[in-house]
KOLVO-36875 format. One record per residue (C-alpha): residue number from 1; x, y, z. Coordinates in steps of 0.001 Angstrom, whole numbers, plus 524288, in hexadecimal, padded with zeros to 5 digits. Example, Ala and Ser with C-alpha at 12.3 -4.5 7.8 and 13.67 -1.06 7.14 Angstrom:
! residues 2
R    nr       x       y       z
R     1   8300C   7EE6C   81E78
R     2   83566   7FBDC   81BE4
This chain:
! residues 460
R    nr       x       y       z
R     1   84DE9   83F8E   82B6F
R     2   840D0   8398C   827DF
R     3   83433   83840   82F65
R     4   82B51   82D32   82B0F
R     5   81D4F   82CF4   8302E
R     6   8149A   82121   82E3B
R     7   805EA   822AF   82EF8
R     8   80126   8151C   83311
R     9   80CDB   81308   83BE0
R    10   80681   8082C   84364
R    11   80523   7FFD5   8372E
R    12   80B00   7F252   83664
R    13   81487   7F569   82B68
R    14   81BF2   80066   8323F
R    15   827A8   7F797   835C0
R    16   82989   7F4D8   82768
R    17   82BDF   8034A   8251C
R    18   83504   803F7   830B1
R    19   83C87   7F81C   82BD8
R    20   83E2B   7FE77   81EA7
R    21   842DE   80AF5   82558
R    22   84CDC   803D1   82D82
R    23   8524F   7FB8B   82243
R    24   85191   8058C   81763
R    25   85D4C   8094F   80F13
R    26   85682   815FA   80B86
R    27   85A2C   82367   8105F
R    28   84E4C   824C4   81924
R    29   85403   82D0E   823FF
R    30   84803   82A18   82C43
R    31   847FF   83003   839C6
R    32   839EA   82F1F   83E72
R    33   82EEC   8256C   83CB3
R    34   82148   82926   84149
R    35   8169E   81EDC   84209
R    36   808B2   8248E   841AD
R    37   7FC97   81C7A   844BB
R    38   7EF6D   81DF8   84B1E
R    39   7F032   81065   85127
R    40   7F858   812A2   85D5C
R    41   7F9A0   8040D   86097
R    42   7FF05   80092   85351
R    43   807B1   80C94   8536D
R    44   80D7E   8084D   86060
R    45   80F7F   7FA8E   85B35
R    46   81663   7FF6B   84F1B
R    47   81EFF   80881   85701
R    48   8234F   7FCCE   85F2C
R    49   825FC   7F4B1   852FD
R    50   82DD0   7FF7D   84C0E
R    51   83569   80280   85864
R    52   838F2   7F449   85996
R    53   83C4F   7F3FA   84B25
R    54   8452E   7FFDC   84BDF
R    55   84D5A   7F9BE   856A1
R    56   853E6   7F1A0   84C35
R    57   8572A   7FDF5   8444D
R    58   85EBA   8068F   84DA1
R    59   8652E   80D90   84237
R    60   85821   813B6   83ED2
R    61   85691   81FEE   84739
R    62   847F6   82108   845D4
R    63   83E6D   828A2   84E6D
R    64   831DB   820DA   84F6E
R    65   8257D   827DA   85375
R    66   81743   823A0   853A5
R    67   80AD2   82BBC   8541E
R    68   7FC2F   82B17   851BA
R    69   7FC1B   8399A   84DD7
R    70   7FCA6   83A3C   83EEC
R    71   8004D   848A2   83D5C
R    72   80A9A   84844   8482B
R    73   810E0   83C14   842AC
R    74   8121D   84231   83516
R    75   8191C   84E9C   83962
R    76   8268E   84F20   83328
R    77   8248C   842D6   82B11
R    78   82C51   841BC   81E7B
R    79   825CA   83548   819E8
R    80   81896   82FA4   81DE4
R    81   8145E   821B0   81BFC
R    82   805D3   81F1E   81C68
R    83   80239   810ED   81F9E
R    84   7F4FC   8104E   82612
R    85   7E960   80717   826B7
R    86   7DD14   80E50   82B7A
R    87   7D4A8   8046F   8327A
R    88   7E033   7FB81   834D6
R    89   7E19C   7EDC6   82FC6
R    90   7D3EF   7EB20   8350C
R    91   7CECE   7F4A8   82AD4
R    92   7D5CB   7ECE8   82068
R    93   7CEFE   7E08C   82508
R    94   7C1BB   7E722   823A7
R    95   7C57D   7EC53   815F0
R    96   7C945   7DEB5   8115A
R    97   7BEB0   7D666   817C8
R    98   7B39F   7DF9D   81404
R    99   7B800   7DEFC   805D8
R   100   7B882   7D022   8066C
R   101   7AB10   7CF69   80C71
R   102   7A612   7D685   80052
R   103   7ADD6   7CD98   7F723
R   104   7B83A   7D7AD   7F3F2
R   105   7C6E1   7D6B7   7F516
R   106   7CB76   7D9BB   802F6
R   107   7D8F2   7DF67   8009B
R   108   7DEB7   7EB1C   807B5
R   109   7E240   7F3C7   7FBD1
R   110   7DB36   7EDAF   7F05E
R   111   7CCC3   7EE9A   7ECFC
R   112   7C1C1   7F1E7   7F646
R   113   7C918   7EEF6   802DA
R   114   7D401   7F803   7FE23
R   115   7C9F6   802A3   7FB89
R   116   7C45D   800D6   80936
R   117   7D213   80287   80EBE
R   118   7D390   80EEC   80671
R   119   7C6B9   814A3   80B25
R   120   7CAA8   813FE   81986
R   121   7D8C2   81848   816A6
R   122   7D771   823AC   80D28
R   123   7D1A9   82D3D   81721
R   124   7DCAD   82A08   820B9
R   125   7E6F2   82B75   81652
R   126   7E1C8   838D2   81280
R   127   7E29C   83D4F   820C4
R   128   7F0AF   83891   8219B
R   129   7F439   83F85   81515
R   130   7EDF3   84C42   819A7
R   131   7F591   84B98   82657
R   132   80238   848BD   81F39
R   133   7FFF6   85449   8160D
R   134   7FDE7   85D02   821FF
R   135   8088F   857F1   82B20
R   136   81314   85282   82230
R   137   8109E   8581A   81477
R   138   81EA3   855C9   80FEE
R   139   81EF0   8477A   813F7
R   140   81E6C   83C75   80A16
R   141   81325   83307   80CBC
R   142   8141B   824C1   808F9
R   143   8071C   81D7E   809B1
R   144   80713   80F29   80D23
R   145   7F874   80ECA   81025
R   146   7EFF7   80609   807BA
R   147   7E945   806FE   7FE3F
R   148   7F55F   80EC7   7FB10
R   149   7F145   814AE   7EE2B
R   150   7E452   81B05   7F272
R   151   7E9D6   81EA3   7FFEC
R   152   7F570   82570   7F9E7
R   153   7EC30   82C76   7F083
R   154   7E436   8313A   7FBFC
R   155   7F04D   83652   802E0
R   156   7F4A9   83D6E   7F6AB
R   157   7E8E2   8468E   7F81E
R   158   7F0B7   84CFB   80311
R   159   7FEB2   84919   80046
R   160   7FFC4   84875   7F189
R   161   80BFA   841B9   7EC8F
R   162   8129F   84236   7FA0F
R   163   80BAA   8356E   7FD03
R   164   80E55   828B8   7F5E3
R   165   808F9   81B13   7F812
R   166   811B0   80F19   7F8D0
R   167   80FD9   80082   7F73A
R   168   81A08   7F5C4   7F6A6
R   169   812FD   7ECE2   7ED36
R   170   81795   7F393   7E06B
R   171   825CC   7F3D5   7E432
R   172   824A1   7E5C1   7E936
R   173   81F2C   7E1FA   7DBE8
R   174   82A9F   7E87D   7D529
R   175   83420   7E1B8   7DE6C
R   176   82E29   7D46C   7DBA2
R   177   82E8F   7D6AE   7CCE2
R   178   83CD8   7DA1A   7CDA2
R   179   83FCC   7CE2A   7D5E0
R   180   83876   7C551   7CC63
R   181   84122   7CA98   7C15B
R   182   84D6A   7C86F   7C9CD
R   183   8500A   7D6DF   7CA5F
R   184   856D9   7DC96   7D63A
R   185   84DBB   7E50B   7DEBA
R   186   855A7   7F135   7DB99
R   187   855A5   7EF05   7CCDF
R   188   854BE   7FBEC   7C5CE
R   189   84A53   7FDDE   7BBA8
R   190   83CBA   80309   7BA61
R   191   82EE8   7FE08   7BC1B
R   192   82106   801D2   7B8D8
R   193   81714   7FFD3   7C3CA
R   194   8093E   804F1   7C213
R   195   7FDBB   804DE   7CB27
R   196   7F6EA   80889   7D7C1
R   197   7F9AA   803C7   7E564
R   198   7F763   7F4FF   7E5E4
R   199   7F407   7F512   7D779
R   200   7FF8C   7F62A   7CDEE
R   201   807E6   7EFA2   7C3D5
R   202   816B1   7EEC1   7C136
R   203   81714   7F075   7B27F
R   204   82591   7F0FB   7AF8C
R   205   832AD   7EE30   7B603
R   206   83DED   7F3A3   7ADC0
R   207   84BEA   7EF7D   7B055
R   208   85714   7F3B2   7A781
R   209   84D68   7F8A8   79D81
R   210   84591   7EBFE   79CCE
R   211   83806   7E9E3   7A28F
R   212   83978   7DD2C   7AA2C
R   213   82B39   7DC0F   7AE40
R   214   826B3   7D4C4   7A1CE
R   215   83165   7CAA9   7A4BF
R   216   82BA8   7C865   7B220
R   217   81D8C   7C80C   7AD8B
R   218   820DE   7BD7B   7A382
R   219   8284C   7B4D5   7ACFD
R   220   81E33   7AD35   7B462
R   221   827D9   7A746   7BE24
R   222   82DBA   7B440   7C1F6
R   223   820AA   7BB38   7C1F8
R   224   81B03   7B0A0   7CAAF
R   225   82499   7B434   7D56B
R   226   81DFD   7C157   7D77E
R   227   813B5   7C2DD   7E1C3
R   228   80B10   7CA14   7D829
R   229   80B53   7BE51   7CED2
R   230   807E4   7B532   7D9F0
R   231   7FC5F   7BDA8   7DD0D
R   232   7F75F   7C02F   7CF31
R   233   7FD61   7B59D   7C6B7
R   234   8087F   7B669   7BCD8
R   235   7FF4F   7B507   7B156
R   236   7F75A   7C0CC   7B51A
R   237   80303   7C94F   7B7F9
R   238   808CC   7C5D6   7AAB4
R   239   7FBFC   7C9BE   7A477
R   240   7FBD2   7D6CB   7ABBE
R   241   80970   7D98E   7A691
R   242   80D87   7E00D   7B31A
R   243   8104A   7DC3C   7C12D
R   244   80462   7DFDE   7C958
R   245   8051E   7E4BB   7D777
R   246   80177   7D971   7E08F
R   247   7F4C7   7E041   7E48F
R   248   7EF94   7DE9A   7D6B4
R   249   7ED44   7D095   7DB46
R   250   7E080   7D5EC   7E108
R   251   7DC2F   7DAB4   7D398
R   252   7E184   7D074   7CAA1
R   253   7DD7B   7C4D2   7D345
R   254   7D25D   7CB25   7DA8B
R   255   7CA2C   7BED8   7DC1C
R   256   7D57A   7B6F3   7E141
R   257   7D951   7C1C8   7EAB6
R   258   7CB9D   7C319   7EFD5
R   259   7CA24   7B47A   7F1B9
R   260   7D70B   7B370   7F8AF
R   261   7D447   7BEEC   801F1
R   262   7C687   7B9D2   80498
R   263   7CBA2   7AC7D   8084E
R   264   7D4D0   7B0E3   81308
R   265   7D6CF   7BBD2   81CEA
R   266   7D986   7C903   816D2
R   267   7E684   7CFE7   817E5
R   268   7E017   7D97C   8210D
R   269   7DB64   7CE93   82A2E
R   270   7E92E   7C8B8   82A80
R   271   7EF5B   7D5DF   82DB2
R   272   7E4E1   7D994   837B2
R   273   7E760   7CD3B   83F80
R   274   7F5F5   7CE16   83E24
R   275   7F70D   7DC7B   841C3
R   276   7EDEA   7DB7E   84D75
R   277   7F66B   7D092   852C3
R   278   802EC   7D7FB   84F98
R   279   7FF9D   7E4D6   855F6
R   280   7FA3F   7DD9E   861CA
R   281   80732   7D684   863A9
R   282   80FA6   7E1FE   8601F
R   283   80E87   7E989   86CD4
R   284   8133A   7DD86   8749A
R   285   81EEE   7DA26   86C0D
R   286   82CD3   7DD0B   8708B
R   287   8312F   7DD55   86256
R   288   82541   7E1C7   85A9D
R   289   82D12   7E361   84E0A
R   290   82F76   7D4C5   84D9D
R   291   820EA   7D257   84F0F
R   292   81E39   7DBF3   84442
R   293   827C0   7D50D   83B37
R   294   82147   7C801   83D47
R   295   813D8   7CDB2   83B0F
R   296   81851   7D46C   82EBB
R   297   81D92   7C7FB   828CB
R   298   81044   7C14F   82A0E
R   299   8096B   7CD5A   824A8
R   300   81237   7CE7A   818AF
R   301   8112E   7BFEB   8157F
R   302   8025E   7C11A   81440
R   303   8026D   7CCC1   80ACB
R   304   7F8F0   7CA81   7FF3E
R   305   7F6E5   7BC91   80441
R   306   7EA42   7BB80   7FC56
R   307   7F236   7BB3B   7EFD8
R   308   7F973   7AEDD   7F3A3
R   309   7F52D   7A0A9   7F4B7
R   310   7EFA3   79CDD   80203
R   311   7FBA5   79513   805A1
R   312   8046B   7A0DD   80295
R   313   7FB81   7AB6A   807EE
R   314   804B4   7AF83   812F7
R   315   81173   7ABDC   80C41
R   316   815AE   7B81C   804E1
R   317   82366   7B771   7FFA2
R   318   82D80   7BAE2   80A1A
R   319   83599   7C2C0   80077
R   320   829B6   7CAB4   7FCE9
R   321   826C2   7CDCF   80B32
R   322   834C0   7D1E6   80E06
R   323   83567   7DBA4   802B4
R   324   83447   7EA11   80632
R   325   82642   7EEC4   8069C
R   326   81F2F   7FBBC   80695
R   327   827EC   8014C   8114C
R   328   8337B   80075   807DD
R   329   82BBC   8077F   7FD7E
R   330   82831   81220   80748
R   331   83640   81413   80B8D
R   332   83AB3   81510   7FD72
R   333   830AF   81FD6   7FB42
R   334   833FE   82684   8081F
R   335   84283   826BD   80506
R   336   84015   82BD7   7F75E
R   337   83720   8369E   7FC1B
R   338   84008   83B74   806D3
R   339   84E36   83834   803E7
R   340   8503E   839FF   7F54F
R   341   851CF   82B71   7F29E
R   342   84933   8298B   7E6B1
R   343   841FA   81CB9   7E547
R   344   83A50   81574   7DAD7
R   345   82DAA   810B4   7E0BA
R   346   81F86   80C88   7DE0D
R   347   81679   815A7   7E5A4
R   348   80892   81A68   7E673
R   349   808C4   8281B   7E0CE
R   350   8000F   8316C   7D98F
R   351   7FCFE   82EAE   7CB6B
R   352   8015F   83C6D   7C7AA
R   353   80D45   83D5F   7D060
R   354   81525   84041   7C438
R   355   81D04   84C54   7C019
R   356   812C7   85054   7B5FE
R   357   806D5   84B6B   7BD5B
R   358   803F3   8413E   7B2F9
R   359   7FE00   8349F   7B82A
R   360   806F1   828E9   7B991
R   361   7FB68   81FF8   7B61F
R   362   7F2B1   826F5   7AC40
R   363   7E4AB   822D8   7ADF5
R   364   7E510   82330   7BCD1
R   365   7E07F   82F77   7C41F
R   366   7EAF2   839CB   7C637
R   367   7E955   83903   7D501
R   368   7EA35   82A4F   7D561
R   369   7F4EC   82433   7DDD1
R   370   7FC20   81A08   7D5D4
R   371   80729   8106D   7D8CB
R   372   812C1   811D7   7CF6A
R   373   8216F   812CC   7CEC9
R   374   8273D   81F79   7D3E0
R   375   8340B   82674   7D5A6
R   376   83402   82B6E   7E3A4
R   377   83C9C   83693   7E8B9
R   378   83BEA   84266   7F1B8
R   379   8321C   84868   7E86E
R   380   8286D   83D3F   7E9E7
R   381   8241C   83174   7E217
R   382   8249D   83323   7D372
R   383   81D76   828B5   7CB63
R   384   823FF   82590   7BE9F
R   385   81D38   82424   7B175
R   386   817CA   816AB   7AE7C
R   387   81180   80FD1   7A2F3
R   388   80300   811D4   7A101
R   389   7F9FF   808CA   7A8A1
R   390   7F411   7FD81   7A14D
R   391   7E55D   7FDA1   7A080
R   392   7E27C   7F2A8   7AA27
R   393   7EBD3   7F880   7B408
R   394   7E6C3   8063D   7B264
R   395   7D893   801C0   7B397
R   396   7DB0C   7FAF8   7C092
R   397   7E2E0   80687   7C614
R   398   7D873   8101B   7C1AB
R   399   7CD96   8084E   7C814
R   400   7D504   807DF   7D50B
R   401   7D89D   8165A   7D4A0
R   402   7CA51   819AA   7D224
R   403   7C6B3   811FF   7DE6E
R   404   7D155   81957   7E5C0
R   405   7CC11   82659   7E12D
R   406   7BE6D   822D6   7E585
R   407   7C335   81EB7   7F305
R   408   7CABD   82B54   7F462
R   409   7BEF6   8337B   7F0D2
R   410   7B5D5   82B23   7F92F
R   411   7BE3B   82D37   8057E
R   412   7C013   83B94   802B5
R   413   7B1BE   83E59   80159
R   414   7ABED   833CF   809FA
R   415   7A4E6   82DE7   7FE44
R   416   7A02D   81FDC   7FF6B
R   417   79BAC   81FAD   7F15C
R   418   7A93C   82277   7EBDF
R   419   7AED6   81775   7F3EF
R   420   7A404   80E7A   7EF12
R   421   7A7ED   811D5   7E146
R   422   7B5FE   80E2C   7E479
R   423   7B1D6   8012E   7E9FB
R   424   7A8B1   7FE2E   7DEE1
R   425   7B235   8011D   7D3DA
R   426   7BE88   7FA8C   7D925
R   427   7C3C4   7F05C   7CF75
R   428   7C2C4   7E54D   7D98D
R   429   7B474   7E831   7DC80
R   430   7AA3B   7E049   7D4E2
R   431   79DBE   7E591   7DAC3
R   432   79A26   7F39D   7DDFD
R   433   78F4D   7EEDA   7E733
R   434   798A5   7E63F   7EEC8
R   435   7A2B3   7F152   7EF33
R   436   79881   7FAC0   7F4D6
R   437   794A1   7F0D4   7FF32
R   438   7A2DF   7EF38   8028E
R   439   7A556   7FDD3   80418
R   440   79932   7FEAC   80CA3
R   441   79ED1   7F3E4   81522
R   442   7ABC6   7FB0B   8163F
R   443   7A4C6   80756   81A83
R   444   79D32   7FFAB   824B7
R   445   7A927   7F8A3   82A2D
R   446   7B411   802C7   8292D
R   447   7B15F   80FFB   82F75
R   448   7BCAB   81698   8282A
R   449   7B6B3   8131D   81B18
R   450   7A91E   8173B   81F89
R   451   7AE84   82474   823D3
R   452   7B6D1   82650   81791
R   453   7AAD7   8248E   80EF4
R   454   7A0DF   82B42   81794
R   455   79918   81E87   8164F
R   456   78B0D   82333   8140A
R   457   78373   817C1   819FA
R   458   780AD   8140B   8282C
R   459   7883D   80845   82D36
R   460   7808C   7FB99   82F09
C-alpha cells in the first residue's frame, strides 16, 4: 500500500488532489495521506474539509494524518508532493504590487515578481529536499511549487532525478489542440513539446503518421477557439508556427499584459481577500467541503483574467475549468512511478536525464530543468528526443535559464550582486537601474529575500 505525504498540506488546492484520488481509475492502492504544514490553523481547516470530503467516498479506506513536523510526516512516504508558498498569499501580493510600483510586470511566476517569489522559496525548497534525502531517500518527489522550473532545479541538488516538476498548462494546451481538430482525447499519436515551465511551444501533433498541427495553425476559425489564440491572437500564433504555452502571453504581449494588470487588482490581491474570508468561515461551517467548492469555482473563473476583455475577465470557459488540472498530472506520475503503469507526460526534468547523458535541448546548460515530453515508469521520467530548438525559442529559454542559474547561486552564497544581475538581464526588464531599485525594495519589504541575499545595506 502507498503512503502519500504532502508538504504544504494546509494549502487551498488539497481537496483537488483528494478528489482525484477518490475518483481515479488508476491502480493507486493508497492507504495513508499525511498533510504537513507549519500553519496549524490552515492545517486544521484542511483536515476538516478533507474529512468532510471523504465521507462521500466510503470505499476509500484512507488513513488521514496531519502534522507540523516535517521529518516525522515524511517517514515511510512513498511519494511526496511539495506545494508550498513561503510568505503566504500576502507575500505574493507584495511581489506583485512592488513590481507594479516600479513599472514592471506583477505576475507570480513571470518576470521580476516571479524572481522575487523564487528568491524567498529556493532556500525553503532546499531544506525540504535535504530532509527528504535524509528521511525518505527512496521516495519520489513531485514538485508543484512555483516557479516550478527553478524550484525543481534547486531540489535536484539533493534529490537528483527522483524529483520532477509538474504543471497542467502544457497538457491542457495539448488537450485543447486535439479538441480543436475534433480528435478524441485518447487519440493515439505523438507530439513535440519544447520549453521551460510556463514558457514552451507545441511544435507538432502527429496522428496516423500525419502532423495535424499545420492544419490547425492555418485554420483561423478553429485556431481562434483556443485560449492561447484569444490571449495572443491567431495571426501571431500562425507566424510563430507553433502553439505557445498560455504564459507566453506575458512575453509576446507584454505591454498589454502590464497595462491590464496595472488597471485592476492583481491576482494575488484577489486570492488574498478570498482566502482570508474562506479560512475565516471554514471553522464555523457544518459542511466545509461545500464552502470550499464554491470558493474554488470563483477562483478558477478568474485565472489569467488580465488576458481577457474587461467584460469577460471573470468568465473563463466552464469546460476549461472542469477539465482535470495539475492533480491529474501528479496522479499519472505517481501511478507510473509506483505501480508499473507507464504514462506519456510533459514534465519538468533535467536536460541530461537521458540514457547517454546527452542534452535534450542542446544549447541549454546540462543542469537546466526543462519541460518536455517524457515516458514515465518505475525507473523515473525519461525525456524523449525532440527536434532542435529554433533560434528565437532557444534564445528566450537560454536567457531565462541564465537568470535561474544566477538566482540559485545568489541564494546559495548570499550574494546580492548575483541576484541584481538576474534582475537586470531578464528579457522583460528594460532598465538595469530600475531593476536594481526594485530588488532593493524587495529586500527592504520581504525579510526572507533580505536574508537569502545577505542584503548588505541598513534598512531605511
